[in-house]
Legacy VTK file of the C-alpha trace (Angstrom):
# vtk DataFile Version 3.0
C-alpha trace
ASCII
DATASET POLYDATA
POINTS 391 float
-8.137 -21.938 13.780
-8.222 -19.168 16.386
-5.960 -16.135 16.078
-5.530 -13.572 18.843
-5.355 -10.132 17.288
-6.001 -8.584 20.716
-2.648 -9.820 22.017
-0.517 -7.045 23.497
2.903 -6.978 21.845
5.366 -4.308 22.959
7.112 -2.901 19.895
9.147 -0.188 21.595
12.920 -0.656 21.532
12.787 -2.991 18.536
14.078 -0.319 16.112
10.494 0.085 14.892
9.957 3.136 12.705
6.343 3.295 13.831
7.139 3.302 17.553
10.790 4.239 17.982
10.560 6.910 15.265
7.866 8.915 17.052
10.245 11.399 18.651
11.848 12.254 15.340
8.585 12.485 13.368
6.182 13.997 15.912
8.599 15.657 18.346
7.328 13.464 21.182
6.879 9.826 22.125
3.589 10.643 23.857
1.358 9.793 20.914
-0.516 6.657 19.921
1.342 5.658 16.714
-1.255 5.226 13.991
0.887 6.285 11.059
3.449 4.015 9.326
1.666 1.318 7.293
2.648 -1.790 9.168
0.534 -3.677 11.694
1.021 -4.452 15.372
-0.072 -8.086 15.007
2.140 -11.156 15.274
2.812 -12.686 11.871
1.261 -16.062 10.971
2.706 -19.048 12.804
3.632 -20.664 9.479
6.029 -17.769 8.867
7.520 -17.965 12.363
8.047 -21.710 12.076
9.676 -21.428 8.664
12.035 -18.713 9.900
12.920 -20.720 13.003
13.728 -23.734 10.866
15.952 -21.638 8.612
17.682 -19.940 11.544
18.498 -23.368 12.954
20.992 -23.653 10.111
23.905 -21.462 11.253
25.092 -20.208 7.865
23.460 -17.255 6.086
25.414 -17.008 2.869
24.493 -15.722 -0.561
21.234 -17.310 -1.598
19.353 -18.286 -4.727
15.654 -17.877 -5.394
14.297 -21.443 -5.275
11.738 -22.625 -7.804
9.391 -23.282 -4.891
9.303 -19.528 -4.255
8.087 -18.838 -7.788
5.524 -21.619 -7.483
4.172 -20.154 -4.237
3.434 -16.912 -6.128
1.764 -18.774 -8.992
-0.356 -20.838 -6.613
-1.381 -17.882 -4.424
-2.623 -15.695 -7.259
-4.418 -18.574 -8.907
-6.080 -19.505 -5.624
-6.916 -16.031 -4.321
-7.254 -13.931 -7.477
-7.983 -16.376 -10.319
-4.946 -15.076 -12.180
-2.768 -17.566 -14.060
0.800 -16.323 -13.888
3.510 -17.965 -15.952
6.875 -18.650 -14.358
8.784 -16.629 -16.957
6.732 -13.515 -16.156
8.045 -13.258 -12.584
10.953 -10.999 -11.652
11.938 -10.916 -7.970
12.643 -7.401 -6.736
14.066 -5.696 -3.615
10.726 -4.066 -2.785
7.763 -2.310 -4.354
9.152 1.199 -3.833
12.493 0.358 -5.532
10.391 -1.127 -8.329
8.615 2.208 -8.804
11.960 3.967 -9.145
13.305 1.310 -11.531
10.179 1.476 -13.696
10.468 5.243 -14.022
14.064 4.851 -15.151
13.229 2.010 -17.533
10.166 3.421 -19.294
10.531 7.215 -19.298
13.490 9.308 -20.351
14.567 12.417 -18.451
11.987 15.136 -18.957
9.260 12.741 -20.103
5.957 12.527 -18.280
4.961 10.007 -15.618
1.348 10.053 -14.417
0.353 9.699 -10.765
-3.133 9.895 -9.251
-3.097 11.962 -6.053
-3.775 11.849 -3.233
-1.461 8.852 -3.348
1.359 7.114 -1.476
4.177 9.671 -1.414
7.020 7.570 -2.972
5.039 7.739 -6.226
6.042 11.406 -6.428
9.694 10.980 -5.442
10.130 8.090 -7.889
9.387 10.614 -10.631
11.007 13.808 -9.379
14.296 12.369 -8.097
14.783 10.730 -11.499
14.256 14.059 -13.310
11.087 12.962 -15.041
8.063 15.227 -15.410
5.422 14.673 -12.749
1.963 14.598 -14.340
-0.883 14.762 -11.820
-4.179 13.069 -12.681
-6.064 13.857 -9.442
-8.779 11.568 -8.180
-12.247 13.066 -7.767
-14.412 12.597 -4.708
-18.006 11.954 -5.724
-20.537 11.533 -2.906
-17.988 10.245 -0.446
-16.267 7.874 -2.872
-13.220 8.508 -5.000
-13.215 8.013 -8.752
-10.634 8.347 -11.493
-10.912 11.316 -13.826
-10.675 9.157 -16.934
-11.048 12.020 -19.415
-8.170 13.884 -17.795
-6.126 10.680 -17.701
-6.599 10.339 -21.443
-5.450 13.915 -22.011
-2.330 13.219 -19.935
-1.538 10.180 -22.069
-2.373 12.040 -25.279
0.080 14.792 -24.316
2.939 12.322 -24.321
3.220 10.790 -20.855
5.044 7.457 -21.042
4.163 5.739 -17.777
1.242 5.536 -15.343
1.927 4.586 -11.729
-1.375 3.007 -10.688
-2.184 2.239 -7.048
-4.763 -0.542 -6.702
-6.184 -0.938 -4.113
-5.518 2.729 -3.577
-3.479 4.092 -0.687
-4.687 6.257 1.056
-8.312 6.550 -0.173
-9.076 2.814 0.072
-10.709 2.358 -3.330
-10.693 -0.986 -5.097
-10.962 -0.135 -8.774
-13.675 -2.110 -10.541
-13.137 -4.122 -13.684
-14.992 -1.548 -15.855
-12.784 1.234 -14.440
-9.645 -0.777 -15.145
-10.843 -1.580 -18.665
-11.124 2.155 -19.323
-7.542 2.617 -18.155
-6.393 -0.226 -20.392
-8.138 1.273 -23.416
-6.322 4.564 -22.861
-3.011 2.755 -22.466
-3.567 0.934 -25.753
-4.479 4.078 -27.648
-1.410 6.014 -26.521
1.192 3.267 -26.002
1.235 3.933 -22.259
3.092 1.629 -19.883
1.392 0.932 -16.546
3.124 -0.046 -13.325
0.283 -1.386 -11.182
1.111 -1.426 -7.471
-1.130 -4.196 -6.083
0.640 -4.651 -2.767
-2.660 -4.258 -0.849
-4.585 -6.652 -3.114
-5.192 -9.245 -0.386
-6.493 -6.783 2.218
-10.103 -6.764 1.029
-13.201 -6.168 3.087
-16.294 -8.298 2.615
-18.370 -7.764 -0.489
-15.431 -6.342 -2.440
-13.644 -8.013 -5.337
-10.207 -6.946 -6.445
-9.403 -7.379 -10.127
-5.738 -7.706 -10.989
-5.071 -5.381 -13.903
-2.592 -7.908 -15.246
-5.354 -10.504 -15.473
-7.226 -8.237 -17.896
-4.202 -7.617 -20.098
-4.039 -8.781 -23.694
-0.920 -9.578 -25.744
0.841 -6.322 -26.513
-0.343 -4.514 -23.386
2.465 -2.977 -21.372
1.457 -3.936 -17.846
3.830 -4.508 -14.933
2.265 -5.693 -11.678
4.039 -5.225 -8.353
3.073 -7.761 -5.699
4.305 -8.927 -2.298
3.063 -10.632 0.856
4.576 -7.809 2.915
1.437 -5.831 3.750
-0.861 -8.856 3.819
1.191 -10.738 6.415
2.949 -7.883 8.223
6.479 -8.608 7.009
7.361 -5.318 5.213
10.698 -5.083 6.991
11.883 -8.132 5.052
11.556 -6.223 1.789
11.331 -8.873 -0.915
8.690 -8.361 -3.616
7.937 -9.548 -7.131
7.003 -8.083 -10.489
4.786 -9.867 -12.984
5.736 -8.789 -16.519
4.241 -10.759 -19.421
5.957 -8.653 -22.110
9.463 -9.996 -22.774
10.950 -6.638 -23.778
9.579 -4.927 -20.697
10.815 -7.773 -18.547
14.309 -7.290 -19.947
14.106 -3.519 -19.422
13.191 -3.910 -15.741
15.954 -6.427 -15.150
18.454 -4.027 -16.738
17.225 -1.177 -14.531
17.877 -3.255 -11.408
21.231 -4.437 -12.747
22.294 -0.850 -13.448
21.758 -0.058 -9.775
23.244 -3.393 -8.670
20.336 -3.985 -6.308
18.782 -7.253 -5.293
17.366 -8.949 -2.240
18.737 -12.424 -1.781
18.302 -12.404 1.986
17.630 -16.025 2.958
15.182 -14.993 5.683
13.200 -12.797 3.287
12.948 -15.691 0.845
11.820 -18.053 3.595
9.139 -15.728 4.993
7.824 -14.773 1.547
7.240 -18.374 0.513
5.861 -19.491 3.876
3.276 -16.688 3.920
1.942 -17.520 0.466
1.910 -21.245 1.192
0.281 -21.272 4.603
-1.217 -17.883 5.397
-4.778 -18.165 4.043
-6.621 -18.808 7.312
-4.662 -16.126 9.183
-5.377 -13.560 6.468
-9.090 -14.345 6.435
-9.245 -13.950 10.217
-7.239 -10.724 10.033
-9.648 -9.139 7.574
-12.650 -10.096 9.690
-10.973 -8.439 12.693
-10.025 -5.307 10.740
-13.534 -5.043 9.322
-14.945 -4.953 12.852
-12.533 -2.145 13.705
-13.268 -0.248 10.496
-17.020 -0.454 11.021
-16.709 0.612 14.654
-14.633 3.627 13.609
-17.141 4.592 10.907
-20.098 4.387 13.284
-18.272 6.154 16.112
-17.167 9.083 13.955
-20.555 9.525 12.334
-22.239 9.551 15.738
-19.661 11.136 18.048
-17.284 13.176 15.857
-19.465 14.541 13.023
-16.898 17.226 12.180
-14.553 14.482 10.948
-15.794 12.489 7.975
-14.329 9.066 7.312
-13.966 7.825 3.745
-14.852 4.185 4.349
-12.180 2.010 2.723
-12.974 -0.993 0.560
-9.498 -2.406 1.236
-6.288 -1.812 3.234
-6.076 -1.069 6.955
-5.884 2.690 6.351
-8.615 5.255 7.010
-8.763 8.516 5.067
-10.210 11.184 7.361
-11.690 14.440 6.088
-10.974 16.953 8.854
-11.746 20.132 6.925
-14.791 20.948 9.049
-12.458 21.539 11.979
-11.409 24.741 10.206
-7.688 24.331 10.887
-4.690 24.902 8.655
-2.675 21.796 7.842
0.025 22.767 10.336
-2.568 23.457 13.041
-4.374 20.217 12.211
-1.207 18.198 12.726
-0.539 19.951 16.027
-4.119 19.382 17.142
-3.868 15.629 16.739
-0.339 15.334 18.149
-0.481 17.803 21.050
-4.149 17.793 22.022
-5.378 14.331 21.003
-1.994 12.617 21.402
-2.664 10.608 18.254
0.072 10.349 15.625
-1.204 10.057 12.058
0.081 10.903 8.568
-0.901 14.394 7.391
-2.873 14.308 4.164
-0.549 16.866 2.601
2.198 14.257 2.145
-0.079 12.442 -0.314
-0.118 15.394 -2.709
-2.950 17.259 -4.368
-6.268 16.705 -2.628
-4.657 15.842 0.698
-4.996 19.208 2.406
-7.316 18.974 5.407
-7.105 15.172 5.567
-5.299 12.713 7.834
-4.484 9.021 7.316
-5.111 6.685 10.250
-3.663 3.174 10.453
-6.099 0.762 12.160
-3.757 -2.230 11.873
-3.588 -2.589 15.622
-5.685 -3.823 18.545
-9.239 -2.534 18.466
-8.938 -1.110 21.992
-6.084 1.127 20.789
-8.363 2.568 18.089
-11.219 2.971 20.588
-8.949 4.970 22.920
-7.643 7.119 20.056
-11.146 7.933 18.822
-12.328 8.777 22.317
-9.387 11.149 22.718
-10.210 12.797 19.407
-13.874 13.117 20.380
-12.973 14.719 23.698
-10.624 17.196 22.019
-13.183 18.080 19.350
-15.853 18.726 21.996
-13.563 21.325 23.570
-13.039 23.140 20.271
-15.135 26.221 19.455
-17.745 25.557 16.800
LINES 1 392
391 0 1 2 3 4 5 6 7 8 9 10 11 12 13 14 15 16 17 18 19 20 21 22 23 24 25 26 27 28 29 30 31 32 33 34 35 36 37 38 39 40 41 42 43 44 45 46 47 48 49 50 51 52 53 54 55 56 57 58 59 60 61 62 63 64 65 66 67 68 69 70 71 72 73 74 75 76 77 78 79 80 81 82 83 84 85 86 87 88 89 90 91 92 93 94 95 96 97 98 99 100 101 102 103 104 105 106 107 108 109 110 111 112 113 114 115 116 117 118 119 120 121 122 123 124 125 126 127 128 129 130 131 132 133 134 135 136 137 138 139 140 141 142 143 144 145 146 147 148 149 150 151 152 153 154 155 156 157 158 159 160 161 162 163 164 165 166 167 168 169 170 171 172 173 174 175 176 177 178 179 180 181 182 183 184 185 186 187 188 189 190 191 192 193 194 195 196 197 198 199 200 201 202 203 204 205 206 207 208 209 210 211 212 213 214 215 216 217 218 219 220 221 222 223 224 225 226 227 228 229 230 231 232 233 234 235 236 237 238 239 240 241 242 243 244 245 246 247 248 249 250 251 252 253 254 255 256 257 258 259 260 261 262 263 264 265 266 267 268 269 270 271 272 273 274 275 276 277 278 279 280 281 282 283 284 285 286 287 288 289 290 291 292 293 294 295 296 297 298 299 300 301 302 303 304 305 306 307 308 309 310 311 312 313 314 315 316 317 318 319 320 321 322 323 324 325 326 327 328 329 330 331 332 333 334 335 336 337 338 339 340 341 342 343 344 345 346 347 348 349 350 351 352 353 354 355 356 357 358 359 360 361 362 363 364 365 366 367 368 369 370 371 372 373 374 375 376 377 378 379 380 381 382 383 384 385 386 387 388 389 390
């Protein structure tokens, strides 16, 4: 099947955060929006058709989660990740970010430690701090252009009494796909210190060629306290629909998460979310494979272009996701000046690295989930601006 990822789709005036939120976030609409982590591509036709069929029925009342929805999850992760999920392990949730907040409430008391691994997606921090838990940073280390976990420091964090690890895999924003040996080390630490792990695997399907993602939950043994957050939202560009799922083999932990959601009286029984979720997992394979081939072409172009034309900006080449982590420290600008440089001079709107916590200073995150020509134009603008800067 052929998919046109070069199709021009106007997103302005659709209440899009990425496009219609530019004025509020950047102070201008005159920037190419390469920030918020959604894509500018049309969703798979199987999703559109399923939604159209559902919309043809004119009543949108309170809805149940059908058994076919659970089966679509089981089938997808067996087919794509060789992970056998049991029906009773699945808890539907109103989104991955709400799941982070609920997990913090469920598995750490006020004042107790929750480990995060910066630079990391910023809701990981707020899930801890807004719930009055102690934020415990276990910073990633960059080794020869590739990020690694500081496993010894992670063990000391767990040994000092932290109750929960919020793990991002594949990692946003650095693009690492943790290997099975790395994950086994994390599991060994969790077992030694009775550590619960919430593994955010929302980017698990967005893999570049030659890379294998290992679901942490697939490695778990009876007694391990592993909660895996999954969703088709990033994979199929439907994050605005919100629905996600948690896979929780441990019965007590499953009960604890359900109680955390019940205490907040939150749920997502939107009939359109249910429809899109199931349709994506049932029929989206070919579209996803084509998407990743397209994104890989863009990623590789960006890597080659920066190395050749913008040597003062170093790209950390991602193994997964559609996000580039750009080391801009050689430009010699403060973080405030760096943001202004990209917005006012380059007219490119990206996420400042500082929002991702420790290790983010001097970095920017670029979203390449758009037409390749948009990325080409943005990189050419950055090159031109860098050439005008004093060395």
